[in-house]
GUTIMAR-437534 format. One record per atom (N, C-alpha, C): residue number from 0; atom name; z, y, x. Coordinates in steps of 0.05 Angstrom, whole numbers. Layout:
<recs>
+-----+----+--------+--------+--------+
|   k |  a |     c3 |     c2 |     c1 |
+-----+----+--------+--------+--------+
| NUM | CA |      Z |      Y |      X |
...
+-----+----+--------+--------+--------+
</recs>
This chain:
<recs>
+-----+----+--------+--------+--------+
|   k |  a |     c3 |     c2 |     c1 |
+-----+----+--------+--------+--------+
|   0 |  N |   -196 |   -148 |   -837 |
|   0 | CA |   -206 |   -169 |   -820 |
|   0 |  C |   -202 |   -161 |   -791 |
|   1 |  N |   -193 |   -179 |   -775 |
|   1 | CA |   -189 |   -173 |   -746 |
|   1 |  C |   -215 |   -177 |   -732 |
|   2 |  N |   -223 |   -158 |   -716 |
|   2 | CA |   -248 |   -160 |   -701 |
|   2 |  C |   -244 |   -175 |   -675 |
|   3 |  N |   -266 |   -183 |   -662 |
|   3 | CA |   -264 |   -196 |   -636 |
|   3 |  C |   -252 |   -178 |   -615 |
|   4 |  N |   -258 |   -152 |   -618 |
|   4 | CA |   -247 |   -132 |   -599 |
|   4 |  C |   -216 |   -132 |   -602 |
|   5 |  N |   -206 |   -132 |   -627 |
|   5 | CA |   -177 |   -132 |   -632 |
|   5 |  C |   -165 |   -158 |   -621 |
|   6 |  N |   -178 |   -181 |   -625 |
|   6 | CA |   -168 |   -206 |   -614 |
|   6 |  C |   -165 |   -204 |   -584 |
|   7 |  N |   -185 |   -192 |   -571 |
|   7 | CA |   -184 |   -189 |   -542 |
|   7 |  C |   -161 |   -171 |   -534 |
|   8 |  N |   -156 |   -149 |   -549 |
|   8 | CA |   -134 |   -131 |   -543 |
|   8 |  C |   -107 |   -146 |   -546 |
|   9 |  N |   -105 |   -162 |   -567 |
|   9 | CA |    -80 |   -178 |   -572 |
|   9 |  C |    -75 |   -196 |   -548 |
|  10 |  N |    -96 |   -210 |   -539 |
|  10 | CA |    -93 |   -228 |   -516 |
|  10 |  C |    -85 |   -213 |   -491 |
|  11 |  N |    -98 |   -190 |   -486 |
|  11 | CA |    -92 |   -174 |   -462 |
|  11 |  C |    -63 |   -163 |   -463 |
|  12 |  N |    -54 |   -153 |   -486 |
|  12 | CA |    -27 |   -142 |   -488 |
|  12 |  C |     -6 |   -164 |   -484 |
|  13 |  N |    -11 |   -187 |   -497 |
|  13 | CA |      7 |   -210 |   -494 |
|  13 |  C |      9 |   -219 |   -465 |
|  14 |  N |    -15 |   -221 |   -452 |
|  14 | CA |    -16 |   -229 |   -424 |
|  14 |  C |     -2 |   -209 |   -406 |
|  15 |  N |     -7 |   -183 |   -410 |
|  15 | CA |      6 |   -163 |   -393 |
|  15 |  C |     36 |   -163 |   -397 |
|  16 |  N |     45 |   -164 |   -422 |
|  16 | CA |     74 |   -164 |   -427 |
|  16 |  C |     88 |   -188 |   -414 |
|  17 |  N |     77 |   -212 |   -418 |
|  17 | CA |     89 |   -236 |   -407 |
|  17 |  C |     87 |   -237 |   -376 |
|  18 |  N |     66 |   -226 |   -365 |
|  18 | CA |     63 |   -225 |   -336 |
|  18 |  C |     85 |   -208 |   -323 |
|  19 |  N |     94 |   -188 |   -337 |
|  19 | CA |    115 |   -171 |   -326 |
|  19 |  C |    142 |   -185 |   -328 |
|  20 |  N |    145 |   -204 |   -345 |
|  20 | CA |    170 |   -218 |   -349 |
|  20 |  C |    172 |   -244 |   -333 |
|  21 |  N |    149 |   -254 |   -323 |
|  21 | CA |    149 |   -279 |   -309 |
|  21 |  C |    134 |   -275 |   -282 |
|  22 |  N |    132 |   -296 |   -268 |
|  22 | CA |    117 |   -296 |   -243 |
|  22 |  C |     89 |   -306 |   -247 |
|  23 |  N |     79 |   -304 |   -272 |
|  23 | CA |     52 |   -314 |   -278 |
|  23 |  C |     54 |   -344 |   -282 |
|  24 |  N |     31 |   -357 |   -279 |
|  24 | CA |     31 |   -386 |   -282 |
|  24 |  C |     32 |   -396 |   -311 |
|  25 |  N |     19 |   -382 |   -328 |
|  25 | CA |     18 |   -390 |   -356 |
|  25 |  C |    -10 |   -388 |   -367 |
|  26 |  N |    -15 |   -402 |   -389 |
|  26 | CA |    -41 |   -401 |   -402 |
|  26 |  C |    -37 |   -393 |   -431 |
|  27 |  N |    -55 |   -376 |   -441 |
|  27 | CA |    -53 |   -367 |   -469 |
|  27 |  C |    -75 |   -379 |   -486 |
|  28 |  N |    -67 |   -391 |   -508 |
|  28 | CA |    -87 |   -399 |   -528 |
|  28 |  C |    -81 |   -383 |   -553 |
|  29 |  N |   -102 |   -374 |   -566 |
|  29 | CA |   -100 |   -356 |   -588 |
|  29 |  C |   -116 |   -366 |   -611 |
|  30 |  N |   -105 |   -367 |   -635 |
|  30 | CA |   -119 |   -376 |   -659 |
|  30 |  C |   -117 |   -354 |   -680 |
|  31 |  N |   -139 |   -349 |   -694 |
|  31 | CA |   -138 |   -331 |   -717 |
|  31 |  C |   -143 |   -347 |   -742 |
|  32 |  N |   -130 |   -339 |   -763 |
|  32 | CA |   -136 |   -352 |   -789 |
|  32 |  C |   -132 |   -330 |   -810 |
|  33 |  N |   -142 |   -337 |   -834 |
|  33 | CA |   -140 |   -318 |   -856 |
|  33 |  C |   -121 |   -330 |   -877 |
|  34 |  N |   -101 |   -315 |   -885 |
|  34 | CA |    -83 |   -323 |   -906 |
|  34 |  C |    -92 |   -311 |   -932 |
|  35 |  N |    -97 |   -328 |   -952 |
|  35 | CA |   -107 |   -319 |   -977 |
|  35 |  C |    -84 |   -312 |   -996 |
|  36 |  N |    -90 |   -293 |  -1014 |
|  36 | CA |    -70 |   -287 |  -1035 |
|  36 |  C |    -73 |   -308 |  -1057 |
|  37 |  N |    -56 |   -305 |  -1078 |
|  37 | CA |    -55 |   -325 |  -1099 |
|  37 |  C |    -81 |   -327 |  -1115 |
|  38 |  N |    -98 |   -306 |  -1113 |
|  38 | CA |   -124 |   -306 |  -1127 |
|  38 |  C |   -147 |   -316 |  -1110 |
|  39 |  N |   -141 |   -324 |  -1086 |
|  39 | CA |   -162 |   -334 |  -1068 |
|  39 |  C |   -174 |   -312 |  -1050 |
|  40 |  N |   -166 |   -287 |  -1054 |
|  40 | CA |   -176 |   -265 |  -1037 |
|  40 |  C |   -161 |   -265 |  -1010 |
|  41 |  N |   -171 |   -249 |   -993 |
|  41 | CA |   -159 |   -246 |   -966 |
|  41 |  C |   -134 |   -229 |   -968 |
|  42 |  N |   -111 |   -240 |   -962 |
|  42 | CA |    -86 |   -224 |   -962 |
|  42 |  C |    -83 |   -211 |   -935 |
|  43 |  N |    -87 |   -226 |   -914 |
|  43 | CA |    -86 |   -214 |   -887 |
|  43 |  C |    -94 |   -235 |   -866 |
|  44 |  N |   -101 |   -225 |   -843 |
|  44 | CA |   -107 |   -242 |   -820 |
|  44 |  C |    -81 |   -250 |   -807 |
|  45 |  N |    -82 |   -273 |   -795 |
|  45 | CA |    -58 |   -284 |   -781 |
|  45 |  C |    -66 |   -292 |   -753 |
|  46 |  N |    -51 |   -283 |   -733 |
|  46 | CA |    -56 |   -289 |   -705 |
|  46 |  C |    -33 |   -306 |   -695 |
|  47 |  N |    -41 |   -329 |   -684 |
|  47 | CA |    -21 |   -347 |   -672 |
|  47 |  C |    -27 |   -350 |   -642 |
|  48 |  N |     -7 |   -344 |   -626 |
|  48 | CA |    -11 |   -346 |   -597 |
|  48 |  C |      9 |   -366 |   -586 |
|  49 |  N |     -2 |   -386 |   -571 |
|  49 | CA |     15 |   -405 |   -557 |
|  49 |  C |     12 |   -401 |   -527 |
|  50 |  N |     35 |   -400 |   -514 |
|  50 | CA |     36 |   -397 |   -485 |
|  50 |  C |     44 |   -424 |   -473 |
|  51 |  N |     29 |   -434 |   -454 |
|  51 | CA |     36 |   -458 |   -440 |
|  51 |  C |     45 |   -450 |   -412 |
|  52 |  N |     69 |   -459 |   -405 |
|  52 | CA |     80 |   -453 |   -378 |
|  52 |  C |     98 |   -475 |   -368 |
|  53 |  N |    103 |   -474 |   -342 |
|  53 | CA |    118 |   -495 |   -328 |
|  53 |  C |    148 |   -494 |   -336 |
|  54 |  N |    161 |   -471 |   -335 |
|  54 | CA |    190 |   -470 |   -340 |
|  54 |  C |    195 |   -448 |   -361 |
|  55 |  N |    195 |   -456 |   -387 |
|  55 | CA |    197 |   -436 |   -408 |
|  55 |  C |    225 |   -429 |   -417 |
|  56 |  N |    245 |   -442 |   -405 |
|  56 | CA |    273 |   -439 |   -415 |
|  56 |  C |    281 |   -410 |   -419 |
|  57 |  N |    276 |   -393 |   -399 |
|  57 | CA |    284 |   -365 |   -399 |
|  57 |  C |    271 |   -350 |   -423 |
|  58 |  N |    245 |   -355 |   -427 |
|  58 | CA |    231 |   -341 |   -448 |
|  58 |  C |    238 |   -351 |   -476 |
|  59 |  N |    244 |   -377 |   -478 |
|  59 | CA |    251 |   -388 |   -504 |
|  59 |  C |    280 |   -381 |   -511 |
|  60 |  N |    298 |   -384 |   -492 |
|  60 | CA |    327 |   -378 |   -497 |
|  60 |  C |    341 |   -399 |   -514 |
|  61 |  N |    367 |   -395 |   -518 |
|  61 | CA |    383 |   -414 |   -533 |
|  61 |  C |    374 |   -414 |   -562 |
|  62 |  N |    367 |   -437 |   -573 |
|  62 | CA |    357 |   -440 |   -600 |
|  62 |  C |    334 |   -422 |   -607 |
|  63 |  N |    318 |   -414 |   -586 |
|  63 | CA |    294 |   -398 |   -591 |
|  63 |  C |    299 |   -369 |   -595 |
|  64 |  N |    323 |   -359 |   -590 |
|  64 | CA |    330 |   -331 |   -595 |
|  64 |  C |    313 |   -312 |   -579 |
|  65 |  N |    308 |   -317 |   -553 |
|  65 | CA |    292 |   -300 |   -537 |
|  65 |  C |    263 |   -299 |   -547 |
|  66 |  N |    253 |   -322 |   -555 |
|  66 | CA |    226 |   -325 |   -565 |
|  66 |  C |    222 |   -307 |   -590 |
|  67 |  N |    241 |   -308 |   -608 |
|  67 | CA |    240 |   -292 |   -633 |
|  67 |  C |    239 |   -262 |   -626 |
|  68 |  N |    255 |   -254 |   -606 |
|  68 | CA |    255 |   -226 |   -599 |
|  68 |  C |    230 |   -218 |   -584 |
|  69 |  N |    219 |   -235 |   -567 |
|  69 | CA |    194 |   -230 |   -554 |
|  69 |  C |    172 |   -226 |   -574 |
|  70 |  N |    171 |   -243 |   -594 |
|  70 | CA |    151 |   -241 |   -615 |
|  70 |  C |    154 |   -215 |   -629 |
|  71 |  N |    178 |   -207 |   -636 |
|  71 | CA |    182 |   -181 |   -650 |
|  71 |  C |    173 |   -158 |   -633 |
|  72 |  N |    180 |   -158 |   -607 |
|  72 | CA |    172 |   -136 |   -590 |
|  72 |  C |    141 |   -134 |   -587 |
|  73 |  N |    129 |   -157 |   -582 |
|  73 | CA |     99 |   -157 |   -579 |
|  73 |  C |     86 |   -148 |   -605 |
|  74 |  N |     96 |   -157 |   -628 |
|  74 | CA |     85 |   -149 |   -653 |
|  74 |  C |     87 |   -119 |   -657 |
|  75 |  N |    109 |   -107 |   -649 |
|  75 | CA |    112 |    -78 |   -651 |
|  75 |  C |     92 |    -64 |   -633 |
|  76 |  N |     88 |    -73 |   -609 |
|  76 | CA |     69 |    -62 |   -590 |
|  76 |  C |     41 |    -64 |   -602 |
|  77 |  N |     34 |    -87 |   -613 |
|  77 | CA |      7 |    -91 |   -625 |
|  77 |  C |      3 |    -73 |   -649 |
|  78 |  N |     23 |    -71 |   -666 |
|  78 | CA |     20 |    -54 |   -690 |
|  78 |  C |     15 |    -25 |   -682 |
|  79 |  N |     29 |    -16 |   -662 |
|  79 | CA |     25 |     11 |   -653 |
|  79 |  C |     -2 |     15 |   -640 |
|  80 |  N |    -10 |     -3 |   -622 |
|  80 | CA |    -35 |     -1 |   -608 |
|  80 |  C |    -59 |     -3 |   -627 |
|  81 |  N |    -58 |    -22 |   -646 |
|  81 | CA |    -81 |    -26 |   -665 |
|  81 |  C |    -78 |     -9 |   -690 |
|  82 |  N |    -56 |      5 |   -693 |
|  82 | CA |    -51 |     22 |   -716 |
|  82 |  C |    -54 |      7 |   -743 |
|  83 |  N |    -45 |    -18 |   -744 |
|  83 | CA |    -44 |    -33 |   -769 |
|  83 |  C |    -24 |    -56 |   -765 |
|  84 |  N |    -15 |    -67 |   -787 |
|  84 | CA |      4 |    -89 |   -786 |
|  84 |  C |    -11 |   -115 |   -778 |
|  85 |  N |     -1 |   -127 |   -758 |
|  85 | CA |    -13 |   -153 |   -748 |
|  85 |  C |      7 |   -175 |   -755 |
|  86 |  N |     -2 |   -195 |   -768 |
|  86 | CA |     14 |   -219 |   -774 |
|  86 |  C |     12 |   -237 |   -750 |
|  87 |  N |     32 |   -236 |   -733 |
|  87 | CA |     31 |   -247 |   -706 |
|  87 |  C |     53 |   -267 |   -702 |
|  88 |  N |     46 |   -291 |   -692 |
|  88 | CA |     65 |   -312 |   -687 |
|  88 |  C |     62 |   -320 |   -658 |
|  89 |  N |     84 |   -319 |   -643 |
|  89 | CA |     85 |   -326 |   -615 |
|  89 |  C |     99 |   -353 |   -612 |
|  90 |  N |     88 |   -370 |   -596 |
|  90 | CA |    100 |   -396 |   -590 |
|  90 |  C |     98 |   -402 |   -560 |
|  91 |  N |    117 |   -416 |   -549 |
|  91 | CA |    116 |   -423 |   -521 |
|  91 |  C |    119 |   -453 |   -519 |
|  92 |  N |     99 |   -466 |   -507 |
|  92 | CA |     99 |   -496 |   -505 |
|  92 |  C |    104 |   -509 |   -532 |
|  93 |  N |     93 |   -497 |   -553 |
|  93 | CA |     95 |   -508 |   -580 |
|  93 |  C |    124 |   -511 |   -589 |
|  94 |  N |    142 |   -495 |   -578 |
|  94 | CA |    171 |   -497 |   -586 |
|  94 |  C |    174 |   -492 |   -616 |
|  95 |  N |    163 |   -471 |   -626 |
|  95 | CA |    166 |   -464 |   -655 |
|  95 |  C |    154 |   -486 |   -672 |
|  96 |  N |    130 |   -495 |   -665 |
|  96 | CA |    116 |   -515 |   -681 |
|  96 |  C |    133 |   -541 |   -682 |
|  97 |  N |    144 |   -549 |   -659 |
|  97 | CA |    161 |   -573 |   -658 |
|  97 |  C |    187 |   -569 |   -674 |
|  98 |  N |    198 |   -545 |   -673 |
|  98 | CA |    222 |   -540 |   -687 |
|  98 |  C |    218 |   -541 |   -717 |
|  99 |  N |    195 |   -531 |   -727 |
|  99 | CA |    188 |   -532 |   -755 |
|  99 |  C |    186 |   -561 |   -764 |
| 100 |  N |    172 |   -577 |   -748 |
| 100 | CA |    169 |   -606 |   -754 |
| 100 |  C |    197 |   -619 |   -755 |
| 101 |  N |    214 |   -613 |   -736 |
| 101 | CA |    241 |   -624 |   -736 |
| 101 |  C |    257 |   -616 |   -761 |
| 102 |  N |    255 |   -590 |   -769 |
| 102 | CA |    270 |   -581 |   -792 |
| 102 |  C |    260 |   -594 |   -818 |
| 103 |  N |    234 |   -598 |   -820 |
| 103 | CA |    223 |   -611 |   -844 |
| 103 |  C |    233 |   -640 |   -845 |
| 104 |  N |    233 |   -653 |   -822 |
| 104 | CA |    243 |   -681 |   -821 |
| 104 |  C |    273 |   -682 |   -828 |
| 105 |  N |    288 |   -663 |   -817 |
| 105 | CA |    317 |   -661 |   -823 |
| 105 |  C |    321 |   -658 |   -853 |
| 106 |  N |    305 |   -640 |   -865 |
| 106 | CA |    308 |   -635 |   -894 |
| 106 |  C |    303 |   -661 |   -910 |
| 107 |  N |    281 |   -675 |   -904 |
| 107 | CA |    274 |   -699 |   -918 |
| 107 |  C |    295 |   -721 |   -915 |
| 108 |  N |    304 |   -725 |   -890 |
| 108 | CA |    324 |   -745 |   -884 |
| 108 |  C |    351 |   -739 |   -897 |
| 109 |  N |    358 |   -713 |   -896 |
| 109 | CA |    384 |   -705 |   -909 |
| 109 |  C |    383 |   -708 |   -939 |
| 110 |  N |    360 |   -702 |   -951 |
| 110 | CA |    357 |   -705 |   -980 |
| 110 |  C |    359 |   -735 |   -987 |
| 111 |  N |    347 |   -752 |   -972 |
| 111 | CA |    349 |   -781 |   -977 |
| 111 |  C |    377 |   -791 |   -974 |
| 112 |  N |    392 |   -780 |   -954 |
| 112 | CA |    420 |   -787 |   -950 |
| 112 |  C |    436 |   -779 |   -975 |
| 113 |  N |    431 |   -755 |   -985 |
| 113 | CA |    446 |   -746 |  -1009 |
| 113 |  C |    440 |   -764 |  -1033 |
| 114 |  N |    415 |   -772 |  -1036 |
| 114 | CA |    408 |   -790 |  -1058 |
| 114 |  C |    422 |   -817 |  -1055 |
| 115 |  N |    422 |   -828 |  -1031 |
| 115 | CA |    434 |   -854 |  -1027 |
| 115 |  C |    465 |   -854 |  -1029 |
| 116 |  N |    478 |   -834 |  -1018 |
| 116 | CA |    507 |   -833 |  -1018 |
| 116 |  C |    519 |   -819 |  -1042 |
| 117 |  N |    502 |   -804 |  -1056 |
| 117 | CA |    510 |   -788 |  -1079 |
| 117 |  C |    532 |   -767 |  -1071 |
| 118 |  N |    531 |   -759 |  -1046 |
| 118 | CA |    549 |   -739 |  -1035 |
| 118 |  C |    533 |   -716 |  -1024 |
| 119 |  N |    543 |   -692 |  -1027 |
| 119 | CA |    531 |   -668 |  -1016 |
| 119 |  C |    531 |   -670 |   -985 |
| 120 |  N |    511 |   -656 |   -973 |
| 120 | CA |    510 |   -656 |   -944 |
| 120 |  C |    507 |   -626 |   -935 |
| 121 |  N |    524 |   -619 |   -916 |
| 121 | CA |    523 |   -592 |   -905 |
| 121 |  C |    509 |   -593 |   -878 |
| 122 |  N |    487 |   -578 |   -875 |
| 122 | CA |    472 |   -577 |   -850 |
| 122 |  C |    485 |   -556 |   -832 |
| 123 |  N |    480 |   -559 |   -806 |
| 123 | CA |    492 |   -539 |   -787 |
| 123 |  C |    482 |   -511 |   -792 |
| 124 |  N |    496 |   -491 |   -781 |
| 124 | CA |    487 |   -463 |   -785 |
| 124 |  C |    459 |   -459 |   -774 |
| 125 |  N |    443 |   -442 |   -788 |
| 125 | CA |    415 |   -437 |   -781 |
| 125 |  C |    409 |   -408 |   -786 |
| 126 |  N |    387 |   -399 |   -774 |
| 126 | CA |    377 |   -372 |   -779 |
| 126 |  C |    364 |   -372 |   -807 |
| 127 |  N |    359 |   -348 |   -817 |
| 127 | CA |    347 |   -345 |   -843 |
| 127 |  C |    319 |   -358 |   -843 |
| 128 |  N |    305 |   -356 |   -822 |
| 128 | CA |    278 |   -368 |   -819 |
| 128 |  C |    280 |   -398 |   -821 |
| 129 |  N |    299 |   -410 |   -807 |
| 129 | CA |    303 |   -439 |   -808 |
| 129 |  C |    312 |   -449 |   -835 |
| 130 |  N |    330 |   -434 |   -848 |
| 130 | CA |    339 |   -441 |   -875 |
| 130 |  C |    316 |   -440 |   -894 |
| 131 |  N |    298 |   -420 |   -891 |
| 131 | CA |    275 |   -418 |   -909 |
| 131 |  C |    257 |   -443 |   -907 |
| 132 |  N |    254 |   -453 |   -883 |
| 132 | CA |    238 |   -477 |   -879 |
| 132 |  C |    250 |   -501 |   -894 |
| 133 |  N |    276 |   -504 |   -892 |
| 133 | CA |    290 |   -526 |   -907 |
| 133 |  C |    288 |   -522 |   -937 |
| 134 |  N |    294 |   -498 |   -947 |
| 134 | CA |    291 |   -493 |   -976 |
| 134 |  C |    263 |   -498 |   -986 |
| 135 |  N |    243 |   -489 |   -971 |
| 135 | CA |    215 |   -492 |   -979 |
| 135 |  C |    207 |   -522 |   -979 |
| 136 |  N |    216 |   -536 |   -959 |
| 136 | CA |    209 |   -565 |   -957 |
| 136 |  C |    220 |   -581 |   -981 |
| 137 |  N |    243 |   -573 |   -991 |
| 137 | CA |    256 |   -588 |  -1013 |
| 137 |  C |    253 |   -575 |  -1040 |
| 138 |  N |    239 |   -553 |  -1042 |
| 138 | CA |    238 |   -537 |  -1067 |
| 138 |  C |    225 |   -553 |  -1090 |
| 139 |  N |    206 |   -570 |  -1085 |
| 139 | CA |    191 |   -584 |  -1106 |
| 139 |  C |    207 |   -608 |  -1117 |
| 140 |  N |    228 |   -616 |  -1103 |
| 140 | CA |    243 |   -640 |  -1111 |
| 140 |  C |    259 |   -634 |  -1136 |
| 141 |  N |    259 |   -652 |  -1155 |
| 141 | CA |    274 |   -648 |  -1180 |
| 141 |  C |    301 |   -662 |  -1179 |
| 142 |  N |    306 |   -678 |  -1158 |
| 142 | CA |    331 |   -693 |  -1157 |
| 142 |  C |    353 |   -680 |  -1141 |
| 143 |  N |    346 |   -660 |  -1125 |
| 143 | CA |    367 |   -647 |  -1108 |
| 143 |  C |    363 |   -616 |  -1110 |
| 144 |  N |    383 |   -602 |  -1100 |
| 144 | CA |    383 |   -573 |  -1099 |
| 144 |  C |    394 |   -564 |  -1072 |
| 145 |  N |    383 |   -542 |  -1062 |
| 145 | CA |    393 |   -531 |  -1036 |
| 145 |  C |    406 |   -504 |  -1041 |
| 146 |  N |    428 |   -499 |  -1027 |
| 146 | CA |    441 |   -473 |  -1030 |
| 146 |  C |    449 |   -464 |  -1002 |
| 147 |  N |    444 |   -438 |   -997 |
| 147 | CA |    454 |   -426 |   -972 |
| 147 |  C |    483 |   -417 |   -976 |
| 148 |  N |    500 |   -421 |   -957 |
| 148 | CA |    528 |   -413 |   -959 |
| 148 |  C |    537 |   -402 |   -932 |
| 149 |  N |    558 |   -385 |   -934 |
| 149 | CA |    569 |   -373 |   -910 |
| 149 |  C |    558 |   -345 |   -904 |
| 150 |  N |    566 |   -334 |   -882 |
| 150 | CA |    558 |   -307 |   -874 |
| 150 |  C |    549 |   -306 |   -845 |
| 151 |  N |    530 |   -288 |   -840 |
| 151 | CA |    521 |   -283 |   -813 |
| 151 |  C |    511 |   -308 |   -799 |
| 152 |  N |    518 |   -311 |   -773 |
| 152 | CA |    508 |   -333 |   -757 |
| 152 |  C |    519 |   -360 |   -766 |
| 153 |  N |    540 |   -361 |   -783 |
| 153 | CA |    551 |   -386 |   -792 |
| 153 |  C |    539 |   -395 |   -819 |
| 154 |  N |    519 |   -381 |   -828 |
| 154 | CA |    507 |   -388 |   -854 |
| 154 |  C |    492 |   -415 |   -851 |
| 155 |  N |    497 |   -433 |   -871 |
| 155 | CA |    484 |   -459 |   -870 |
| 155 |  C |    473 |   -466 |   -897 |
| 156 |  N |    463 |   -491 |   -900 |
| 156 | CA |    452 |   -501 |   -925 |
| 156 |  C |    468 |   -525 |   -934 |
| 157 |  N |    474 |   -526 |   -959 |
| 157 | CA |    485 |   -550 |   -971 |
| 157 |  C |    464 |   -562 |   -989 |
| 158 |  N |    459 |   -588 |   -986 |
| 158 | CA |    441 |   -603 |  -1003 |
| 158 |  C |    457 |   -620 |  -1021 |
| 159 |  N |    452 |   -619 |  -1047 |
| 159 | CA |    468 |   -634 |  -1066 |
| 159 |  C |    450 |   -644 |  -1089 |
| 160 |  N |    461 |   -664 |  -1104 |
| 160 | CA |    446 |   -674 |  -1127 |
| 160 |  C |    444 |   -653 |  -1149 |
| 161 |  N |    423 |   -653 |  -1164 |
| 161 | CA |    420 |   -635 |  -1187 |
| 161 |  C |    438 |   -643 |  -1209 |
+-----+----+--------+--------+--------+
</recs>
C-alpha cells in the first residue's frame, strides 16, 4: 500500500523533474488506485499523474514517444527512491487518455467495417501498447479475430472475420 508520504514524494519528484525540462507553468493532478488480483486481493497500487500545461508538444513528442520515455525515466527514479516497484502512469493534458479512447473507437469502427464489407482491414503501424489496446477491446467478440503482423515499428494489426 502506498502511504501519503510516498504520494507526496512521487508528486515532488515528478514536479522537480518536469520543472528542469520546462519553464514551469504546469499543474500536477495525482490519483491513486488499487488494482486487485483475480481473487479480489490487492495486487498493487497504481499512481496516475496528469500534467496540465500550456504548450505540451515538446514533452509529448511525435505520437507520444517523448511522453512514454518521460514516464519510463520518472518510474525508474521513483522505484529507486522508494525502493519498490511503483505502477506509475504519466499523462500530459490527458493525451494518453484521449489516445486510448481514440484507439477503442477505431477498433470498434474497424470491426464493424469488417463485418459489413466481409473484407479484412489492416490498421496503421502501432506500438505494442497501442496494439494491446486494440486486441483487448475486440477480444470478447466472437465474429472477428485480430492478428499482429510485421516487425519493429512497422508492426500493425489485421482485423478479419472468424
